[in-house]
ZAKOL-728065 format. One line per 5 residues: their letters; for each residue x negated, z negated, y of C-alpha. Coordinates in nm, 4 decimals. Last residue first. Example, Ala and Ser with C-alpha at 12.3 -4.5 7.8 and 13.67 -1.06 7.14 Angstrom:
<sites>
sa	-1.3670 -0.7140 -0.1060; -1.2300 -0.7800 -0.4500
</sites>
This chain:
<sites>
anlve	-2.8282 -6.9693 -10.7728; -3.2057 -6.9876 -10.7291; -3.2715 -6.6314 -10.8450; -2.9884 -6.4907 -10.6334; -3.0872 -6.6786 -10.3175
evrkv	-3.4520 -6.5850 -10.3744; -3.3589 -6.2185 -10.3874; -3.1685 -6.2402 -10.0585; -3.4504 -6.4230 -9.8828; -3.7093 -6.1822 -10.0233
vallk	-3.4853 -5.8999 -9.9004; -3.4825 -6.0359 -9.5447; -3.8580 -6.0949 -9.5345; -3.9271 -5.7410 -9.6514; -3.6883 -5.5706 -9.4113
eealr	-3.8357 -5.7539 -9.1130; -4.1920 -5.6863 -9.2310; -4.1428 -5.3162 -9.2996; -4.4478 -5.1680 -9.1276; -4.5187 -4.9673 -9.4454
gaviq	-4.3080 -5.0087 -9.7581; -4.1056 -5.2980 -9.9004; -4.3117 -5.4686 -10.1697; -4.1837 -5.7848 -10.3377; -4.4164 -6.0050 -10.5416
lnvpl	-4.3513 -6.2603 -10.8144; -4.4821 -6.6126 -10.8546; -4.5279 -6.8256 -11.1654; -4.6224 -7.1889 -11.1080; -4.8274 -7.3805 -11.3679
gdmte	-4.6108 -7.6086 -11.5788; -4.7856 -7.5464 -11.9095; -5.1187 -7.3724 -11.8586; -5.3220 -7.5751 -12.1088; -5.0038 -7.6603 -12.3015
pddii	-5.0078 -7.3061 -12.4435; -5.2905 -7.4102 -12.6767; -5.4314 -7.1473 -12.9114; -5.7943 -7.2128 -12.8332; -6.0586 -7.0148 -12.6526
etlme	-6.3563 -7.2351 -12.5692; -6.5351 -7.2144 -12.2414; -6.8745 -7.2822 -12.0898; -6.8453 -7.2114 -11.7160; -7.0812 -7.4750 -11.5886
nvltn	-6.9295 -7.4805 -11.2396; -6.6165 -7.6814 -11.3157; -6.7736 -7.9394 -11.5480; -6.7718 -7.8896 -11.9232; -6.5155 -7.8214 -12.1966
lvlcq	-6.3169 -7.5754 -11.9952; -6.0028 -7.4733 -12.1761; -5.9127 -7.1071 -12.1879; -5.5502 -7.0533 -12.2719; -5.4631 -6.7636 -12.5015
clpwn	-5.3491 -6.6016 -12.1760; -5.7127 -6.5847 -12.0694; -5.7898 -6.3544 -12.3635; -5.6014 -6.0740 -12.1818; -5.8003 -6.0621 -11.8579
tsdwd	-6.1532 -5.9761 -11.9696; -6.0421 -5.7132 -12.2201; -5.7951 -5.5777 -11.9653; -6.0722 -5.5157 -11.7154; -6.2919 -5.3621 -11.9867
nrpvy	-6.0183 -5.1224 -12.1006; -5.6894 -5.0964 -12.2877; -5.6783 -5.4381 -12.4555; -5.5570 -5.4451 -12.8195; -5.2378 -5.6467 -12.8635
arqee	-5.1934 -5.8052 -13.2074; -5.1305 -6.1529 -13.0694; -4.8885 -6.0054 -12.8150; -4.6867 -5.8301 -13.0849; -4.6637 -6.1473 -13.2960
nlsdi	-4.5586 -6.3674 -13.0056; -4.7994 -6.5456 -12.7738; -4.6751 -6.8799 -12.6462; -4.4563 -6.8526 -12.3376; -4.1345 -7.0038 -12.4758
dkdvk	-4.2164 -7.3658 -12.5586; -4.5247 -7.3871 -12.3384; -4.3183 -7.3036 -12.0309; -4.5156 -7.1579 -11.7413; -4.3205 -7.2085 -11.4225
svpfv	-4.0609 -7.0114 -11.2299; -3.9913 -6.8056 -10.9167; -4.2469 -6.8808 -10.6460; -4.2863 -6.6231 -10.3661; -4.5245 -6.3370 -10.2883
aasyd	-4.4898 -6.0919 -10.0009; -4.5793 -5.7279 -9.9419; -4.5782 -5.4902 -9.6442; -4.7329 -5.1597 -9.7486; -5.0717 -5.0425 -9.6217
lgnwv	-5.1073 -4.7995 -9.9172; -5.4587 -4.9245 -9.9847; -5.3543 -5.2821 -9.9129; -5.0591 -5.2335 -10.1500; -5.3017 -5.1325 -10.4276
rtygv	-5.5001 -5.4519 -10.3750; -5.2216 -5.6886 -10.4848; -5.1531 -5.5921 -10.8468; -5.5034 -5.4423 -10.8680; -5.6664 -5.7817 -10.8282
wntkr	-5.8368 -5.7988 -11.1674; -6.1216 -6.0419 -11.2402; -6.0291 -6.4088 -11.2144; -6.2513 -6.6113 -11.4477; -6.4846 -6.7784 -11.1970
cpvat	-6.2794 -7.1002 -11.2019; -6.0330 -7.1262 -11.4897; -5.6987 -6.9470 -11.4448; -5.3997 -6.9812 -11.2098; -5.1084 -6.7628 -11.3197
hpcgp	-5.1726 -6.4203 -11.4678; -5.1504 -6.0440 -11.4077; -5.1190 -6.1178 -11.0365; -4.8346 -6.0815 -10.7860; -4.6113 -5.9221 -11.0476
alifd	-4.3622 -5.6660 -10.9227; -4.0262 -5.6155 -10.7517; -4.0341 -5.2900 -10.5548; -3.8056 -5.2221 -10.2605; -3.4996 -5.0311 -10.1416
ipest	-3.5177 -4.7676 -10.4147; -3.4245 -4.4115 -10.3260; -3.0597 -4.3061 -10.2897; -2.9190 -4.0730 -10.5559; -2.6279 -4.3198 -10.5846
stlkg	-2.6698 -4.4009 -10.9545; -3.0478 -4.4160 -10.9280; -3.3299 -4.2386 -11.1115; -3.3339 -3.9173 -10.9101; -3.3264 -4.1365 -10.5987
sanwr	-3.6819 -4.2336 -10.6917; -3.7974 -3.9156 -10.5186; -3.8596 -4.0985 -10.1902; -4.0813 -4.3518 -10.3664; -4.2641 -4.0753 -10.5540
dlykk	-4.3216 -3.8856 -10.2303; -4.4554 -4.2000 -10.0607; -4.6918 -4.2585 -10.3515; -4.8158 -3.9001 -10.3432; -4.8662 -3.9206 -9.9668
qlerk	-5.0680 -4.2413 -9.9953; -5.2671 -4.0738 -10.2728; -5.3521 -3.7824 -10.0445; -5.4547 -4.0222 -9.7676; -5.6863 -4.2103 -10.0044
lvmnh	-5.8469 -3.8882 -10.1278; -5.8991 -3.7679 -9.7703; -6.0614 -4.0978 -9.6707; -6.2889 -4.0750 -9.9755; -6.3944 -3.7283 -9.8647
wyepi	-6.4817 -3.8673 -9.5216; -6.6936 -4.1350 -9.6833; -6.8662 -3.8784 -9.9040; -6.9386 -3.6630 -9.5971; -7.0806 -3.9743 -9.4214
sippg	-7.3070 -4.0479 -9.7170; -7.2562 -4.3316 -9.9633; -7.4737 -4.6407 -9.9609; -7.6427 -4.7191 -10.2933; -7.4610 -4.8613 -10.5950
rnvma	-7.2726 -5.1487 -10.7516; -7.5389 -5.3983 -10.6486; -7.3488 -5.5485 -10.3573; -7.0457 -5.6306 -10.5753; -7.2356 -5.7872 -10.8657
evypm	-7.4286 -6.0111 -10.6285; -7.1097 -6.1155 -10.4539; -6.9379 -6.2055 -10.7838; -7.2402 -6.4079 -10.8971; -7.2706 -6.6031 -10.5687
fpegm	-7.5847 -6.4835 -10.3963; -7.8315 -6.7592 -10.3277; -7.9116 -6.8651 -9.9702; -8.2202 -6.7087 -9.8143; -8.1175 -6.8056 -9.4632
knvds	-8.0451 -6.4586 -9.3215; -8.0583 -6.3051 -9.6691; -7.6903 -6.3750 -9.7392; -7.5791 -6.2291 -9.4057; -7.7986 -5.9177 -9.4389
kvdeg	-7.6923 -5.8683 -9.8004; -7.3225 -5.8698 -9.7047; -7.3631 -5.5932 -9.4468; -7.6038 -5.4003 -9.6718; -7.3658 -5.3870 -9.9694
gdaiy	-7.4343 -5.0208 -10.0404; -7.2830 -4.9325 -9.7023; -6.9690 -4.7839 -9.8612; -6.9253 -5.1040 -10.0619; -6.5678 -5.1980 -9.9647
fknli	-6.4701 -4.8349 -9.9006; -6.5763 -4.7345 -10.2511; -6.3599 -5.0094 -10.3994; -6.0547 -4.8561 -10.2337; -6.1157 -4.5277 -10.4138
pvleq	-6.1501 -4.7113 -10.7466; -5.8099 -4.8802 -10.6815; -5.6236 -4.5593 -10.5938; -5.6612 -4.3494 -10.9068; -5.5480 -4.6099 -11.1578
hldpa	-5.2601 -4.7144 -10.9320; -5.1502 -4.3510 -10.8900; -5.1495 -4.2838 -11.2644; -4.9763 -4.6135 -11.3374; -4.6800 -4.5274 -11.1122
swevi	-4.3780 -4.6677 -11.2901; -4.0769 -4.8296 -11.1296; -3.7974 -4.8989 -11.3752; -3.4545 -4.9053 -11.2163; -3.2354 -5.2046 -11.1407
ehgaa	-2.9118 -5.1816 -10.9436; -2.7854 -5.4985 -10.7798; -2.4535 -5.6541 -10.8793; -2.5478 -6.0194 -10.9297; -2.5919 -5.9572 -11.3043
klkea	-2.8556 -5.6967 -11.2182; -3.0397 -5.9472 -11.0010; -3.0280 -6.2067 -11.2774; -3.1574 -5.9599 -11.5372; -3.4395 -5.8425 -11.3095
aerlt	-3.5468 -6.2020 -11.2500; -3.5428 -6.2752 -11.6243; -3.7650 -5.9742 -11.6957; -4.0083 -6.0618 -11.4157; -4.0304 -6.4228 -11.5324
reipp	-4.0856 -6.3216 -11.8942; -4.3647 -6.0750 -11.8175; -4.5347 -6.3220 -11.5847; -4.5161 -6.6015 -11.8432; -4.6428 -6.3621 -12.1170
hvrvv	-4.9586 -6.2479 -11.9326; -4.9644 -5.9189 -11.7427; -5.1344 -5.6123 -11.8875; -5.4203 -5.4628 -11.6900; -5.4545 -5.0936 -11.6015
gddkm	-5.1102 -4.9342 -11.6247; -4.9740 -5.1298 -11.3303; -4.7176 -5.3049 -11.5505; -4.3630 -5.4326 -11.5151; -4.2794 -5.2607 -11.1879
vgiif	-3.9103 -5.3146 -11.1152; -3.7650 -5.0723 -10.8596; -3.4671 -5.2355 -10.6963; -3.1611 -5.0628 -10.5569; -2.9944 -5.3257 -10.3445
kkksl	-2.6230 -5.3911 -10.3087; -2.4320 -5.5822 -10.0434; -2.6634 -5.5416 -9.7454; -2.6202 -5.8456 -9.5193; -2.9805 -5.9668 -9.5065
yqdfi	-3.0957 -5.6080 -9.5106; -2.9134 -5.5186 -9.1901; -2.9864 -5.8563 -9.0296; -3.3636 -5.8083 -9.0640; -3.3323 -5.4516 -8.9379
eqrwp	-3.1257 -5.5653 -8.6354; -3.3729 -5.8443 -8.5643; -3.6496 -5.5940 -8.5003; -3.9396 -5.8075 -8.3747; -4.1185 -5.5894 -8.1206
ipick	-4.3440 -5.2979 -8.2239; -4.6439 -5.2624 -7.9938; -4.9050 -5.2045 -8.2680; -5.1969 -5.4444 -8.2301; -5.5331 -5.2728 -8.1859
pdltw	-5.5751 -5.3696 -7.8197; -5.5199 -5.7398 -7.8956; -5.3872 -5.9545 -7.6111; -5.0904 -5.7505 -7.4813; -5.0376 -5.6200 -7.8342
penei	-4.9631 -5.9796 -7.9343; -4.6147 -5.9564 -7.7811; -4.5233 -6.3264 -7.8243; -4.2138 -6.2162 -8.0164; -4.4475 -6.0818 -8.2858
vakti	-4.6146 -6.4187 -8.3363; -4.2836 -6.6047 -8.3387; -4.1257 -6.3681 -8.5926; -4.4079 -6.4261 -8.8389; -4.3851 -6.8013 -8.7733
silsd	-4.0129 -6.8219 -8.8435; -3.9982 -6.5893 -9.1435; -4.2710 -6.7736 -9.3313; -4.1077 -7.1045 -9.2384; -3.7749 -6.9834 -9.3769
lnrtm	-3.9504 -6.8934 -9.7015; -4.0883 -7.2341 -9.7895; -4.4284 -7.4021 -9.8233; -4.6137 -7.1595 -9.5982; -4.8872 -6.8962 -9.5762
pgivs	-4.8992 -6.6452 -9.2898; -5.0902 -6.3138 -9.2929; -5.3749 -6.1506 -9.1066; -5.4876 -5.8033 -9.2141; -5.8111 -5.6621 -9.3545
pvheq	-5.8220 -5.2892 -9.3101; -5.8610 -5.0369 -9.5920; -5.9631 -4.7456 -9.3739; -6.0860 -4.9901 -9.1132; -6.4478 -5.0558 -9.2096
gditv	-6.5806 -5.1628 -8.8687; -6.6588 -5.5174 -8.9796; -6.7943 -5.5126 -9.3337; -6.7282 -5.8886 -9.3526; -6.4785 -6.0106 -9.0952
pvgey	-6.4773 -6.1963 -8.7657; -6.1328 -6.3047 -8.6390; -6.1113 -6.3103 -8.2598; -5.8790 -6.0098 -8.2409; -5.6817 -5.9658 -8.5642
pirwa	-5.3343 -5.9689 -8.4058; -5.0347 -5.9383 -8.6468; -4.8707 -5.5928 -8.6797; -5.2183 -5.4422 -8.6875; -5.2185 -5.3444 -9.0545
sprlg	-4.9013 -5.3887 -9.2549; -4.8007 -5.7453 -9.3265; -4.9297 -5.9393 -9.6295; -4.7017 -6.2411 -9.6506; -4.7469 -6.5615 -9.8498
yggnm	-4.5198 -6.8250 -10.0018; -4.6384 -7.0954 -10.2397; -4.6829 -7.1583 -10.6125; -5.0522 -7.2514 -10.6107; -5.2130 -6.9607 -10.7980
vqpir	-4.9614 -6.7111 -10.6578; -5.0137 -6.8581 -10.3111; -5.3888 -6.8208 -10.3509; -5.3388 -6.4556 -10.4622; -5.1089 -6.3604 -10.1729
vsggl	-5.3261 -6.4354 -9.8721; -5.6452 -6.2852 -10.0178; -5.4738 -5.9916 -10.1889; -5.7132 -5.7033 -10.1279; -5.8148 -5.7364 -9.7634
dtgwg	-5.5801 -6.0239 -9.6759; -5.6553 -6.2790 -9.4065; -5.5341 -6.6351 -9.3820; -5.2992 -6.8541 -9.1843; -5.1496 -7.1867 -9.2845
misak	-4.8528 -7.3820 -9.1517; -4.7299 -7.7015 -9.3193; -5.0625 -7.8482 -9.4187; -5.1440 -8.1394 -9.6495; -4.8315 -8.0760 -9.8563
lalla	-5.0500 -8.0804 -10.1707; -4.9736 -7.7140 -10.2463; -5.0277 -7.6295 -9.8794; -5.3772 -7.7772 -9.8837; -5.4735 -7.5971 -10.2072
geggt	-5.3532 -7.2573 -10.0842; -5.5204 -7.3015 -9.7473; -5.8544 -7.3690 -9.9133; -5.8063 -7.0654 -10.1360; -5.7811 -6.8035 -9.8625
sggst	-6.0096 -6.5688 -10.0610; -5.8920 -6.6620 -10.2875; -5.7358 -6.8493 -10.5754; -5.7089 -7.2256 -10.6203; -5.9246 -7.1868 -10.9285
fdrrr	-5.8827 -7.3908 -11.2466; -6.0928 -7.6879 -11.3633; -5.8953 -7.9037 -11.1211; -5.5691 -7.8209 -11.2896; -5.2516 -7.8682 -11.0806
pnvtc	-5.4583 -7.9431 -10.7695; -5.6451 -7.6095 -10.8016; -6.0102 -7.6200 -10.7025; -6.2150 -7.5374 -10.3947; -6.5782 -7.4664 -10.4843
gwlpn	-6.8843 -7.5439 -10.2714; -6.9070 -7.5765 -9.8932; -7.2223 -7.3827 -9.8041; -7.3127 -7.2236 -10.1385; -6.9720 -7.0504 -10.1650
ececw	-6.6567 -7.0795 -10.3732; -6.2892 -6.9843 -10.3366; -6.1489 -6.7224 -10.5725; -6.0210 -6.3695 -10.5183; -6.3448 -6.2369 -10.3742
misqp	-6.4831 -6.0648 -10.0667; -6.4616 -6.3507 -9.8156; -6.8437 -6.3067 -9.7767; -6.9049 -6.6333 -9.9706; -6.5635 -6.7524 -10.0825
lntka	-6.3178 -6.9416 -9.8613; -6.2694 -7.3002 -9.7442; -6.0398 -7.4261 -9.4741; -6.0316 -7.4797 -9.0995; -5.8914 -7.7955 -8.9501
ivvag	-5.6356 -7.9685 -8.7235; -5.5093 -7.6825 -8.5046; -5.2117 -7.8036 -8.2979; -4.8945 -7.6024 -8.2355; -4.7437 -7.6124 -7.8848
ekefi	-4.6210 -7.2521 -7.8599; -4.9037 -7.1659 -7.6201; -5.1433 -7.3170 -7.8745; -4.9799 -7.0902 -8.1312; -5.0465 -6.7746 -7.9302
tvlva	-5.4062 -6.8662 -7.8422; -5.4792 -6.9482 -8.2068; -5.3465 -6.6070 -8.3118; -5.5617 -6.4449 -8.0431; -5.8637 -6.5951 -8.2191
ekskd	-6.1026 -6.7711 -7.9813; -6.3547 -6.5514 -7.8043; -6.2020 -6.6251 -7.4612; -6.2700 -6.9957 -7.5157; -6.6441 -6.9257 -7.5223
mvpnn	-6.8313 -7.1922 -7.7187; -6.7695 -7.0566 -8.0701; -7.0125 -7.2550 -8.2833; -7.3348 -7.1133 -8.4272; -7.4565 -7.3896 -8.6545
argvy	-7.3644 -7.2050 -8.9742; -7.3602 -6.8259 -9.0016; -7.6604 -6.8127 -9.2348; -7.4955 -7.0518 -9.4800; -7.2301 -6.7856 -9.5375
glttd	-6.8732 -6.8760 -9.6399; -6.7140 -6.6642 -9.3673; -6.9007 -6.9018 -9.1327; -6.6921 -6.9431 -8.8179; -6.8521 -7.2430 -8.6537
vgyvn	-6.6820 -7.4977 -8.4312; -6.6205 -7.5655 -8.0598; -6.3380 -7.3204 -7.9950; -6.1715 -7.1834 -8.3065; -6.2619 -6.8348 -8.4281
fqdkl	-6.0669 -6.7509 -8.7415; -6.2633 -6.6825 -9.0587; -6.2705 -7.0343 -9.1950; -5.9072 -6.9970 -9.3073; -5.6732 -7.1705 -9.0666
tlpvg	-5.4717 -7.4893 -9.0454; -5.1834 -7.5657 -8.8077; -5.0057 -7.8893 -8.7284; -4.6700 -7.8940 -8.5446; -4.6821 -8.0968 -8.2211
hykgv	-4.4736 -7.8552 -8.0119; -4.3885 -7.5580 -8.2358; -4.1407 -7.3654 -8.0193; -4.3188 -7.4138 -7.6892; -4.4281 -7.7242 -7.5038
tkgek	-4.1485 -7.9773 -7.5475; -3.9014 -8.1269 -7.3043; -3.8390 -8.4490 -7.1162; -4.0926 -8.3587 -6.8489; -4.2921 -8.6837 -6.8259
ayyed	-4.2558 -8.8198 -7.1789; -4.2843 -8.4728 -7.3333; -4.5944 -8.3940 -7.1280; -4.7528 -8.7246 -7.2302; -4.6713 -8.6553 -7.5950
lekar	-4.8265 -8.3095 -7.5719; -5.1430 -8.4487 -7.4130; -5.1661 -8.7111 -7.6894; -5.1292 -8.4383 -7.9506; -5.4135 -8.2458 -7.7859
alaqe	-5.6422 -8.5502 -7.8063; -5.5412 -8.6006 -8.1690; -5.6255 -8.2383 -8.2488; -5.9625 -8.2591 -8.0730; -6.0404 -8.5695 -8.2792
fvves	-5.9337 -8.4000 -8.6025; -6.1328 -8.0788 -8.5593; -6.2790 -8.0445 -8.9104; -6.4574 -7.7269 -9.0253; -6.4640 -7.6624 -9.4014
lantl	-6.1725 -7.8221 -9.5846; -6.0368 -7.7621 -9.9368; -6.2626 -7.9696 -10.1625; -5.9778 -8.0345 -10.4125; -5.9065 -8.4089 -10.4431
qhavt	-6.1110 -8.5396 -10.1512; -5.9769 -8.2482 -9.9493; -5.6202 -8.3479 -10.0291; -5.7152 -8.6993 -9.9129; -5.8399 -8.5653 -9.5802
arkiy	-5.5424 -8.3312 -9.5403; -5.3032 -8.6236 -9.5940; -5.4722 -8.8366 -9.3290; -5.4937 -8.5561 -9.0753; -5.1336 -8.4583 -9.1544
asive	-4.9991 -8.8038 -9.0762; -5.2064 -8.8321 -8.7586; -5.0793 -8.4918 -8.6383; -4.7181 -8.5926 -8.6955; -4.7453 -8.9353 -8.5364
tasyv	-4.9374 -8.7965 -8.2398; -4.6779 -8.5245 -8.1816; -4.4094 -8.7916 -8.1670; -4.1391 -8.8169 -8.4303; -3.7624 -8.8623 -8.3962
gerik	-3.7863 -8.7493 -8.0332; -3.5368 -8.4656 -8.0676; -3.8097 -8.2050 -8.0064; -4.0299 -8.3692 -8.2690; -3.7404 -8.3624 -8.5164
aaltd	-3.6725 -7.9986 -8.4267; -4.0363 -7.9011 -8.4872; -4.0240 -8.0598 -8.8332; -3.7061 -7.8720 -8.9198; -3.8507 -7.5483 -8.7820
iddia	-4.1604 -7.5859 -9.0006; -3.9699 -7.6473 -9.3244; -4.1458 -7.8396 -9.6000; -4.0749 -8.1926 -9.4735; -4.2560 -8.4330 -9.7089
tieke	-4.5408 -8.4676 -9.4567; -4.3185 -8.6498 -9.2090; -4.1601 -8.8811 -9.4686; -4.5033 -8.9717 -9.6062; -4.6117 -9.0544 -9.2514
kasll	-4.3026 -9.2700 -9.2047; -4.3695 -9.4612 -9.5262; -4.7254 -9.5198 -9.4079; -5.0156 -9.3172 -9.5449; -5.3472 -9.4898 -9.6173
sdagg	-5.2700 -9.7588 -9.8772; -4.9911 -9.5349 -10.0026; -5.2386 -9.2619 -10.0969; -5.1922 -9.2700 -10.4738; -4.8220 -9.3476 -10.4406
kdffd	-4.7056 -9.1404 -10.7364; -4.5788 -8.8678 -10.5041; -4.9193 -8.8504 -10.3352; -5.1098 -8.7902 -10.6603; -4.8460 -8.5504 -10.8010
yvyld	-5.0667 -8.2406 -10.7911; -5.3640 -8.4371 -10.9214; -5.3765 -8.2898 -11.2732; -5.7396 -8.2587 -11.3884; -5.8346 -8.6223 -11.4340
dkppl	-6.1955 -8.5572 -11.5356; -6.3203 -8.6448 -11.1883; -6.1495 -8.9851 -11.1991; -5.8436 -9.0299 -10.9755; -5.9159 -9.1643 -10.6269
asepl	-5.8674 -9.5256 -10.5200; -6.2182 -9.6324 -10.6288; -6.3666 -9.3525 -10.4208; -6.2248 -9.5166 -10.1090; -5.9496 -9.3158 -9.9406
kypel	-6.0710 -9.1225 -9.6422; -5.9332 -9.1149 -9.2880; -6.2176 -9.2739 -9.0906; -6.4764 -9.0833 -9.3034; -6.3516 -8.7289 -9.2442
lkerd	-6.5637 -8.6619 -8.9347; -6.8672 -8.8189 -9.1007; -6.8011 -8.6130 -9.4146; -6.8027 -8.2897 -9.2154; -7.1360 -8.3650 -9.0503
srkqa	-7.2869 -8.4539 -9.3887; -7.1611 -8.1284 -9.5374; -7.3127 -7.9292 -9.2523; -7.6456 -8.1168 -9.2701; -7.6814 -8.0843 -9.6485
vveqw	-7.5935 -7.7139 -9.6355; -7.8429 -7.6550 -9.3528; -8.1129 -7.8402 -9.5477; -8.0443 -7.6290 -9.8577; -8.0704 -7.3112 -9.6503
tvm	-8.4187 -7.4155 -9.5462; -8.5238 -7.5011 -9.1913; -8.8591 -7.3498 -9.0918
</sites>
């Protein structure tokens, strides 16, 4: 009988063999206690591996720009894929971001693309030769899809028809999958750790989390080791990693992007559905790849996909709208945001107001407090049996957060489940009514265009210390389109606790766990030995990215992406 430990050792060994040709020697890597590795490439740390041209290729943040250079013959597909393979390998050495590696298949595909280009004088699709990475939840031919479970290892997808529809679409467009990335055991957590692959850490502080559940993608994108990432979002799993790493992420409404070929924990639970969302290094890339998927008519490949084409007229309408009415949500009424988030939101609102937009306060703490517990009941409606069966398959240990989740209570009855569905629908209606009634607060009597809110109550925090995801999860329950984007950074000179903040008394257990983190927890041991010491040291988080979130309503992806572009233009002016 093979033990779970033996499977872990074999899987990690297999991965390391595939990475070996592209690795830096250990002597060239920063020491383990060197926490800040975000600038490792910029300081020439990988110059012995990456050529000047390869550094030039991976420095391009915009997907369409990279695709255009390949189309113009400036770079070949092989050059681009080789550059990203090398950079992804080193990024993995720094953060433990990768799970399944398909480098050789990627190089073979790049060669085919180059041969086609040489023969035909044109490219294959919109993203010919552009690299693509995916959370280890998407089926990719020839490799496992583990969801962070040891028990799902060594069961590769060997039927091409079972591959994720998203992969099929991007292969048609010429993109090349180079790897899959790490995620938490079960995917049901906002950090990135499991017994199979271990913990993925944040390149700006390697004792801090990269977020989750799509944390591997977040770390890769932060280090410019991927240019196009895709994840899934059940309660914030696309947005939270991008908040922690200072990137861009979109949570579309359910079934706008195809989910076929993407296994999920608690499969069949569709009243708070997991959705697929893009993750990128700039906003134009987020817009480009979202539009590309929809223009490929995914509803012809995924029966659950809603047949709504890309609505350019809505995108253009909001891109050209002169004045927005913006609801600013400072607090969800459950957990208070940390000082850098509070400051960034306040400054953003002031800039938008100065640019001629109308700002009103958006407050719905009663609805947020009611909705999140209802959503939690859907996640554990089976008493955790789905997760337990996967964990027990090989006898692997439960991660602490998974164990706590599956032991919250017994399965609920079908009548209870139905009642929960009714409660959720009633709260969706209440929220919609409040949105529509917001015209009572505005100068034009028109309701707000969108909500500007925190993405999380904090920036990146120490591993295993994230606890409240209500700032993202509530929009999953409402099925509203939401996106996160970087706005500022923690500044030790202005984000230290003031007198009022030092005297603040947390409201509840969630708040009591969250608030001390803003006093800057410093790990005084290794990442997984979570002994901490609270000290008054704002330098601990100094320089970490601060993201905000925009929410635009249900099935409002075109509107959302346009208003994020407009808001970003104002904030960056």
